[in-house]
C-alpha positions in Angstrom: 50.6 -49.8 -13.7 49.1 -51.6 -10.2 51.1 -48.5 -8.4 49.4 -45.8 -10.3 45.7 -47.6 -9.8 46.4 -48.0 -6.0 47.9 -44.3 -5.8 44.8 -43.0 -7.7 42.3 -45.0 -5.4 42.2 -42.3 -2.8 40.9 -40.0 -5.3 38.2 -41.7 -6.7 37.1 -42.5 -2.9 36.8 -38.4 -2.4 35.4 -37.8 -5.6 32.6 -40.4 -5.5 30.8 -38.8 -2.1 30.5 -35.7 -3.3 28.9 -37.0 -6.9 26.6 -39.0 -4.7 25.9 -36.0 -2.7 25.1 -34.0 -5.5 22.7 -36.7 -7.2 21.0 -37.1 -4.0 20.2 -33.4 -3.7 19.1 -33.5 -7.4 16.9 -36.4 -6.7 15.2 -34.9 -3.6 14.9 -31.6 -5.7 13.3 -33.9 -8.5 10.9 -35.4 -6.4 8.9 -32.5 -6.0 9.0 -31.7 -9.7 7.0 -35.1 -10.1 4.1 -33.8 -8.8 3.4 -32.2 -12.0 6.1 -33.4 -14.4 6.6 -37.1 -15.2 10.0 -38.5 -14.2 10.1 -41.4 -16.7 10.2 -38.6 -19.6 7.2 -39.2 -21.2 5.1 -36.0 -22.1 1.5 -36.4 -20.8 0.3 -32.7 -21.2 2.9 -31.2 -19.1 6.3 -30.8 -20.8 8.9 -33.2 -19.8 12.0 -31.9 -18.0 13.8 -35.2 -18.1 17.2 -35.0 -20.4 17.0 -31.2 -20.7 20.5 -29.5 -21.2 21.6 -28.1 -18.1 22.1 -24.8 -19.3 18.5 -24.8 -21.2 16.7 -26.0 -17.9 18.7 -23.3 -15.6 17.9 -20.4 -18.2 14.2 -21.4 -18.5 14.3 -21.4 -14.3 15.6 -18.0 -14.4 12.8 -16.9 -17.3 10.4 -18.3 -14.7 12.1 -16.3 -11.6 11.9 -12.9 -13.9 8.2 -13.7 -14.9 9.7 -13.6 -18.5 8.2 -16.9 -19.0 5.0 -16.7 -17.6 3.3 -19.5 -15.4 2.3 -18.8 -11.5 3.5 -22.5 -10.3 6.6 -22.4 -12.1 7.4 -18.7 -11.0 6.6 -19.8 -7.6 8.8 -22.8 -7.7 11.6 -21.2 -9.3 11.8 -18.3 -6.8 11.8 -21.1 -4.4 15.1 -22.6 -5.2 18.5 -21.3 -5.0 21.0 -20.8 -7.7 22.9 -24.2 -6.4 19.8 -26.0 -6.0 18.8 -25.2 -9.7 21.9 -26.0 -10.6 21.8 -29.6 -9.0 18.4 -30.2 -10.2 19.5 -29.5 -13.6 22.6 -31.6 -13.6 20.2 -34.3 -12.2 17.8 -33.9 -14.9 20.2 -33.7 -17.5 21.7 -37.2 -16.6 18.4 -39.0 -17.0 17.3 -40.8 -20.0 13.9 -40.9 -21.4 11.7 -43.7 -21.8 10.4 -44.2 -25.1 6.7 -44.8 -25.3 5.0 -48.1 -25.3 2.9 -48.9 -28.6 
């Protein structure tokens, strides 16, 4: 058992930096979103994007890019992001949990 965990540990060390890099990229991109969208998941007039399913988020961004979903601001934002950046952002947002509203 000890041999197996020692043998697997280099794989974990290789995988963790790439996961951290993806999260850093997603976090950096989400900071741009925070100018309008609350990153605690509470909806205060602008829809929350925290916890959205990755494919749903990516699909909405594609709709903003093509003007199938109308928003001047979101159209500009969606067109400014690469497919890889949208995927990083979608992963980051999907992994976040919404806070519950306080009474």
